[in-house]
N, C-alpha and C positions, 0 to 999 in steps of 0.2 A: 176359672180356668183358667190356660194359658194366651191363647191367642196363638198357637201354630194351625190349625186346620182350615185355611182361608182358603179361595181360587187364585188359579192364576190370571188375572186378570188382563194383558197382553189376549190370552189366546179364548177369551168368553165373547158373544155375539155383542152387540149396544143394547137390544132390549134382555139378555138377562144378565150382564150387567143392572142398570137398569133394576131388575128385579129383585135382585142381590142386596143392591144397596135400598132397596123398599123395604126388607125386610130387616137386613140393620136393623132401619130406621124405624119401623114396628116396634122390634122389640125390646131399643131405646126408648121407647113412648110409655110402651106395656108395660117396663120397669116403673115407671115414673106412674104410672094411675094406678098397680099394684101396691106399691111399697110410697116411694117418695124423688125427689128427684137425685136425694145423694144416692141411691141406689144405680142409679143412671151411669155413675162412673164405675160401675163394676162389669157394662156391658164387655165382652168377646167372641170372637168368629165363631170360635169354640162351641159357644150355645147357640150360633146361628146358626149352622152345618144341623145341629139338631133339628130347628126349627123347617130347615133346608126337609129332614128326613120324616119330624113328622107329618107335615106334609105332602111330600111326596108317599106315604104310608096310607092316609088317612085317604085322601083323597078331598077333603074337607072344602067347603063351596067357602070362600074367602072374596074379599073387594081393596082392591087399589086406588087411594084417593092420594090427591098435591094438596099437602099439608105445610103450616111453614113451624121451622123449632127453634130454638134458641140459639144454636150454634149458626144456620140458614136465615136469620129473622126475615131478610128481604126479598128470599125467593121461595116459591113454591116447591118441594120435592113430592118424588112418588113414594108413600109410605104405606107398607102391609097395615090394613083398619083392625080393629081386635079381633082374636079368634083363640079357640080352644089350644090350638098350638104354643099361640103370644101367651099368654097365658100362663101353659103347665112352664116353657119357655124360661119363665119371669120368675119362677117360683122353685126352676131347678138351679141357676143362676144366682138367686138370692144363696140356696141353702147352700151352696160350693162355697160363694165371695165367703162368707161368714166360717165354714172349716176353714178355709185359705188360711185367714188371719191365724189360726190357730197353729199352723204350720211354719208361717211366717215367724211368729213368737222363737220358736224350735230353733230354726235357722240361720234368720239374716242377724245385723247389728243393730247396733243400741241403737242409733236413731229409728230404721225399720220396725225394731220391736216394739218402739216407744207409736209407731203410727200404727201396725197391727194393735195393738193394747187399744190405744183410743177407736180404731174398727167396729172392734168385739162390744166394745160396750156404745154406739152409735148403729151398729148395726143388728144387737138383741131382740129387739123390739120386733123388728121387721124376720131375724128368725124367727122370732115364734110363733108370726103370721104365717108365714112358710112352711113350719114345718103340720101348726095344724093344719092346713091345708094340703102336703101332700109329704103325711107322717111315713108313709112307705121310702119316698125318696130322701129323708131327714136322715130316718133309718141306714139304709144301704148307706149312704155318705159318714154317717158315724161310727159303721163297720170298717169302713176304709179308714179313717182317721185312727184306728185303733189298730189295724193287722198290721197299719203300714209303722207304725210306729212301731209295733214288736218285731215285724222285719228287719227295719232299723238298725237295733242294738245288736244283732248277728254280724257281727266281722268279717266272716264269712258268707256272707251273703250271694248270691251269683242274681246277676243281671236281668233273668227270667223269672225269679224268688221276686226281686225287686219290683220287678214291675207289677205281677200278680194283682194286688189289693186294688189298684186307683183301673186296674183291666177288665178284674170284675166288678167293679163298682158299674165303671160305663157299660159293661154288657149287661147288667140284671138294669140299669135306667133305660136302656135303650128299646129295651123286647118289651117295656111297658106300654109302647107305642101302638103295638095289635094285641087283640087277643086271639087270634087261631095260632093253633101250637106249634106248628110249619112253620110260620113265619116269625113266631117267636127264637127260635132255636137260632135262625139265620142271623138277625138283628140282634140277638146276646152276639150272635159272633164278630158283626161288623164294631159294634161297640166294646167290644173286646179288643183288639186290635186298634181300634181308634185310641184307646187310652194305651194299650203300651205304643202304640207310633210317641203322642203325646211326653209318655216319662220319658221315655228313652232321646226324646231329639230335646226336652228341658233339660236333661242329668247332662246332657251337651253342650247346651247351649251356657251355662253355669259353668262347665270344668274349670277354667280360670278362677270364679268367685271363690268357688267353695275349695279349690286349693290353698287358698290365703287363709279364709275363714273356720276350716276344720269341718265343716258341714256332710253331713252324709249323701257320698253319690256311690253310684253302684260301679263307675268308671275304677274308683281311685282306690277301692278296696285292696286290690292285689301291690300295691304301692305302699299298705302302709306299715309304717315302721309303730308298735309295739299301742298297734290299733290307734296313732294317731296320724291327721294327716294334715296337721294347720303346717299353711307355710312352705304344703310340697314341694319341690323343685320338678317338675315335669321335663324331660331333655325331647329333642325330636323321636327320637327313637321310639320312647313310651308312647307319645302324642300318637304317631301312627300308626303305634301295636292300637291304641284307642279308637281312632276312630276307621282303622280296617273292622274292628269287632262291633261296630255303631254301624257303620255303614250294612254291615251283610241283616243284622235286627233290626234297621230299619228296613231294610229292600223287603225280608218276612216278612213281615206287619201288614208295609203296604199290600204284599202282592194277597198273602193272604183277606185282607179288607178287600181288595177288588173282586178276589174270588168270588167273596160270598156276598157281596152288591148283585153279580151278574145273575146270580139265583133269586134274587127279589123278584114281584111281580109290583115294579114301581113306577107313580104315574106321574106328577108335575113336578118339571122343575129337573128332570134326570140328567139332561145335559150340563146345568149347574153341578150338581153332585157328581159326575163323572168325571168334571174338569178340576174337582178338589183334588179327587184321587188320585188320578192319574199326572193332573203336572203339579197343581196345588202341592202337596206335600213331597212333593220331589224340589220345587221352587223354593221352597221352607227348608230343608237339607240343605241344599248349596246355598244358602243366604249363613246359613249358622257356619259349614263347615271353611267358609270363605272367610269369616270372621276372626274363625283359629288361625285363616292359611295353610288348609287341605286342600289337598286336588281333586278331587271326588272320581276324572275318569283314572290317577294314576292308585288311587286305591282299590278304584275297581278292576283294574287292568291284574293287579295280586290276587285280588278275590275269587275272580273268574267271572263278574256280573257284566253284565250289558244296561247300565242306569235308565240309561233312553229306551228302554224295551225294544 
């Protein structure tokens, strides 16, 4: 996964921040227990968000304990102990990470292609173990990869169409957190919008890189010349148009996500999840926009959106 779905720390209460870090640490340790120490490198905020959701839906009995780790060997930190939500999240993380290597081989330059190939070899056995435990998730993600590849062959692909495979993938995964059919429909919508948000913000974040490499990017399709975008030069007018469209799409995704979340009967850690949805995602947007020297307030005035809600 990509690491865009995370809380806005300044607005978390102290105990909420401690719990979030404990879940993060717990997932890191769970990856080591379920697979090996190398797998802990695949830890991401996006998967921690899935753990929070799984815990909130299931109300699973969990326990926290102070433990040391490799990064902090001298100090004990609060850590979520082994539980079903962590085990499932570790499996999902491993499966996503393995297929991400395939994606990097297609998109990245020579050095990253080499690293991705090494990753495929290093993670193959771990992936085989994860896919045996969660064949349903492995099938969902594999289908996503095939669908995404087909979508990206279309030089006239729309943003919505480009987002659809990963959005469906996350929707199908998140709906497995409940056996109740009504709740599953809501969870699918939540997962779909999280996937849509991740795809859009990642494409926006990689805009300059994709201009240079010619990698597929849904925001650059209309500026292709004979199907090529390598070394494409984006002027200020083009960039403003791209970011206006992106802001509209991101705001829509977050609004739909929030609307679906309010329909859920959510138990533990609701305040942390709300922080992520209402503040964390928008904070990440701002960082990406600032990176590209685009002011959200100016774009909002053009679009008629009130970003601050």
